[in-house]
C-alpha positions in Angstrom: 25.8 -2.3 -3.2 24.5 -0.9 0.1 21.4 -2.6 1.3 18.4 -0.4 1.1 16.7 0.7 4.4 13.1 -0.6 4.7 10.4 2.0 5.4 7.0 1.3 6.9 4.2 3.9 6.6 1.5 3.7 9.3 -1.7 5.4 8.2 -5.3 5.3 9.3 -8.1 7.7 10.3 -8.1 9.8 13.4 -8.1 7.6 16.6 -7.4 4.3 14.8 -4.4 3.5 17.0 -1.4 4.4 14.9 0.6 5.9 17.8 -0.2 2.9 20.0 1.1 0.5 17.3 4.2 2.7 16.8 5.0 2.5 20.5 4.5 -1.3 20.4 7.1 -1.5 17.6 9.6 0.8 19.4 9.3 -1.1 22.7 8.7 -4.6 21.4 11.1 -5.0 18.5 14.2 -5.2 20.6 17.6 -5.2 18.9 16.5 -2.9 16.0 16.9 0.8 15.8 14.3 2.9 14.0 14.2 6.4 12.6 10.8 7.8 13.2 9.0 10.5 11.3 5.7 11.7 12.7 3.4 14.1 10.9 0.6 15.9 12.7 -2.1 18.2 11.5 -1.9 21.6 13.0 0.9 23.8 14.4 1.2 22.2 17.8 2.6 18.7 17.9 1.1 16.3 20.4 1.8 12.8 19.2 5.6 13.5 19.5 5.1 13.7 23.3 3.2 10.4 23.4 5.8 8.4 21.6 8.3 6.3 23.6 11.8 7.8 23.2 14.6 5.2 23.0 17.7 5.4 20.8 15.7 6.2 17.7 16.2 9.3 15.6 13.0 11.3 15.9 11.6 13.8 13.4 8.3 15.6 13.8 6.7 17.7 11.1 3.7 19.6 12.3 3.1 21.9 9.4 0.2 20.0 7.8 -0.4 16.6 6.3 2.4 14.7 4.6 0.7 15.0 1.3 1.1 16.9 -2.0 1.5 20.3 -0.5 4.3 19.3 1.9 5.8 16.4 0.1 9.0 18.3 -0.3 9.2 18.6 3.5 9.1 14.8 3.7 11.7 14.4 1.1 14.0 16.9 2.9 13.4 15.3 6.2 14.3 11.9 4.8 17.4 13.3 3.1 18.4 14.9 6.4 17.9 11.7 8.2 20.0 9.7 5.8 22.8 12.3 5.7 23.3 12.1 9.5 25.4 9.0 9.2 23.4 7.4 12.1 23.1 3.6 12.0 19.5 2.5 12.0 17.7 -0.5 10.7 14.4 0.8 9.4 12.3 4.0 9.0 8.8 4.4 10.4 6.5 7.1 9.1 3.3 7.8 11.0 1.0 10.0 8.9 -1.7 12.4 10.1 -5.1 10.8 10.5 -6.3 13.2 7.8 -3.6 12.3 5.3 -3.9 10.7 1.9 -1.2 8.0 2.0 -0.7 8.0 -1.8 1.7 10.9 -2.1 3.6 9.5 0.9 4.2 6.3 -1.0 5.1 8.2 -4.1 7.8 10.0 -2.1 9.9 6.9 -2.0 9.8 6.5 -5.8 10.0 10.0 -7.3 13.4 10.9 -5.6 16.3 9.0 -7.1 18.4 9.3 -3.9 15.6 7.9 -1.8 14.9 5.2 -4.4 18.5 4.1 -4.1 18.7 4.1 -0.4 15.2 3.2 0.9 12.8 0.4 0.2 9.1 1.0 0.9 8.2 -2.2 2.7 4.6 -1.6 3.6 1.7 0.8 3.9 -0.1 -0.4 7.0 -3.5 1.0 7.6 -5.2 0.9 11.0 -8.9 1.1 11.2 -11.1 1.6 14.3 -13.7 -1.2 14.4 -16.1 0.9 16.4 -16.2 3.8 14.0 -14.8 2.7 10.6 -18.2 2.1 8.9 -19.3 5.6 9.7 -15.9 7.0 8.7 -16.0 5.2 5.4 -19.4 6.7 4.7 -18.4 10.2 5.7 -14.8 10.5 4.5 -13.1 9.9 1.3 -9.8 10.1 3.1 -10.7 7.0 5.2 -11.6 5.1 2.0 -8.3 6.1 0.4 -6.3 5.0 3.4 -8.0 1.5 3.2 -7.6 1.4 -0.6 -3.8 2.1 -0.5 -3.0 -0.4 2.2 -1.0 -3.6 1.5 -2.1 -4.8 5.0 -4.9 -3.6 7.3 -4.9 -3.8 11.1 -8.6 -4.0 12.2 -8.2 -2.5 15.7 -10.4 -2.2 18.8 -12.2 -5.5 17.9 -13.3 -5.9 21.5 -15.7 -3.0 21.1 -18.0 -4.7 18.5 -19.8 -8.0 18.1 -18.5 -10.8 15.8 -21.2 -10.3 13.2 -20.2 -6.6 13.0 -16.6 -7.5 12.5 -17.5 -9.8 9.7 -19.5 -7.0 8.0 -16.5 -4.6 8.5 -14.1 -7.1 6.9 -16.5 -7.5 4.0 -16.6 -3.8 3.4 -12.8 -3.5 3.7 -12.3 -6.3 1.2 -14.7 -4.6 -1.2 -12.5 -1.6 -1.1 -9.2 -3.5 -1.2 -9.1 -7.2 -2.0 -5.3 -7.2 -2.0 -4.7 -6.4 1.7 -4.7 -9.1 4.4 -6.6 -8.1 7.5 -5.2 -8.6 11.0 -7.6 -8.3 13.9 -6.2 -6.5 17.0 -7.0 -5.0 20.4 -5.1 -2.0 21.5 -3.0 -2.3 18.4 -1.5 -5.5 19.8 -0.9 -7.3 16.5 2.1 -9.6 16.3 5.0 -7.5 15.0 6.2 -10.3 12.7 2.9 -10.0 10.9 3.3 -6.4 10.0 7.1 -5.7 9.8 9.6 -6.8 7.2 7.0 -8.7 5.2 7.8 -7.1 1.8 4.1 -6.0 1.7 4.8 -3.6 -1.1 6.5 -6.3 -3.1 3.9 -8.0 -5.3 6.3 -10.8 -6.3 6.8 -11.8 -2.6 3.1 -11.7 -1.8 2.2 -13.9 -4.7 5.0 -16.4 -3.9 3.5 -16.7 -0.4 -0.2 -16.6 -1.5 -0.6 -17.8 -5.1 -4.3 -16.8 -5.1 -3.7 -13.3 -3.8 -4.7 -11.9 -7.1 -8.2 -13.1 -8.0 -7.7 -15.7 -10.8 -11.3 -15.5 -11.9 -12.8 -13.6 -14.8 -13.0 -9.9 -14.8 -15.4 -8.4 -12.2 -16.0 -5.4 -10.1 -16.3 -5.4 -6.4 -19.4 -3.1 -6.0 -20.2 -1.0 -3.0 -21.6 2.4 -2.2 -18.4 4.3 -2.8 -16.9 5.8 -5.9 -13.7 3.9 -4.9 -13.8 0.3 -6.1 -11.5 -2.5 -7.1 -11.6 -4.2 -10.5 -10.0 -7.6 -11.2 -8.9 -8.5 -14.7 -7.8 -11.9 -16.0 -6.7 -13.4 -19.3 -5.5 -16.9 -20.2 -4.0 -15.8 -23.6 -0.4 -14.6 -23.6 0.1 -10.8 -24.0 2.1 -8.8 -26.5 4.5 -6.9 -24.3 4.7 -3.8 -26.5 1.0 -3.5 -26.8 0.5 -4.1 -23.1 3.1 -1.5 -22.0 1.6 1.0 -24.4 -1.9 0.4 -23.0 -0.8 0.6 -19.4 1.3 3.7 -20.1 -1.6 5.5 -21.7 -4.0 4.3 -19.0 -1.8 5.6 -16.2 -1.2 8.9 -18.0 -4.9 9.4 -18.6 -6.4 8.0 -15.5 -3.5 8.0 -13.0 -5.1 10.5 -10.7 -8.0 8.1 -10.2 -5.9 4.9 -9.9 -4.9 4.6 -6.2 -3.2 1.2 -6.5 -2.7 -1.3 -9.3 -0.8 -4.6 -9.3 -0.5 -7.4 -11.7 1.3 -10.5 -13.0 1.3 -10.9 -16.7 2.0 -13.7 -19.1 4.1 -12.3 -22.0 4.3 -14.3 -25.2 7.6 -16.0 -25.8 8.9 -15.0 -22.3 9.7 -17.5 -19.6 9.6 -14.9 -16.8 6.5 -13.2 -15.4 6.0 -9.5 -16.0 5.2 -7.8 -12.7 3.3 -4.5 -12.9 2.7 -2.0 -10.0 1.3 1.5 -10.0 0.5 4.3 -7.5 -1.4 7.1 -9.2 0.8 8.1 -12.2 3.9 6.3 -11.1 4.1 2.8 -12.7 6.7 0.2 -13.2 6.8 -3.2 -15.0 9.7 -5.6 -15.0 10.4 -9.2 -15.7 10.9 -11.2 -12.5 10.6 -14.8 -11.4 10.2 -17.5 -14.1 7.0 -19.4 -14.4 7.0 -22.7 -12.7 7.2 -25.9 -14.9 3.7 -27.0 -13.7 2.3 -23.5 -13.1 -0.7 -22.4 -15.1 0.3 -19.3 -17.1 -2.2 -16.5 -17.0 -2.4 -12.7 -16.6 -4.0 -11.2 -13.5 -4.4 -7.5 -12.6 -6.2 -5.6 -9.9 -6.9 -1.9 -10.1 -8.2 0.0 -7.0 -9.4 3.5 -7.7 -12.3 5.9 -8.4 -14.9 5.5 -11.0 -13.2 2.5 -12.7 -14.9 0.9 -15.6 -14.3 -2.8 -15.3 -15.7 -3.7 -18.8 -13.5 -1.1 -20.5 -10.4 -2.1 -18.6 -10.9 -5.8 -19.5 -11.4 -4.8 -23.1 -8.1 -2.9 -23.0 -6.3 -5.9 -21.6 -7.9 -8.2 -24.2 -6.7 -5.9 -27.0 -3.1 -6.5 -25.9 -3.1 -10.3 -26.6 -0.5 -11.6 -28.9 -1.7 -12.7 -32.3 -1.1 -16.3 -33.2 
């Protein structure tokens, strides 16, 4: 079977430093060839002229955000890229600063050809330390970019005081407790911290950081936004049929409001862990790594989205427990 090509999506609000990081990757990750897709908002492309040209295949779409209305263009671009027969090691997608990254992520899962040949490695969101608090207050797009991330680069840290940085990190974690935060200046984050980390692979994250999903009782991370994260937990094994029916109905009914969801679930009578992931209405659950001999078996899920009711979600999970 042909090895799938990893894809990294760089997102973040206007001026966050995405192009600077892209250039650092292209000039600093020697020995690897990248196919680059840059999306700009508006009819005249500028970022394409700012990006270092090397041996990479370069695609620029300047007919609007890479989002629902032009998702087909992204799919066609990716198909065209893969059909060229050019040998490259990874794909980099830099979205417009005004783009919702959710549909970009969905692109890699809704098309069977892309699913077979590409592997979404990471959605990396850059944030501007100087302006992010104001942007989060003013823009739902900025919030969604943070909420979708599996890792966050907190950029331009030299422009604000340490106490402000801590406040920013608290706000970012309230929006997205799943994503590690890397501080940076001029997007100068070590590349081995953001590339080829399997950030979109929940199983890998939990194997590296066992407490990545909050093991505590159900709670909401409250803040002033309609986007919030809700953590659920249960120490009683789940009935798989009930659980999959509940998750399926939940995603079908509330998928538009569920930006991201991840979970590891203890299934009654099963030695392997059920791993669940969702992006909007796209969801998957499969049995993966076996529970460790000395590992405490428990179910943990995190939902990030709009207007989530933590009490109702926990009640839904509790209703899926296996009867003795």
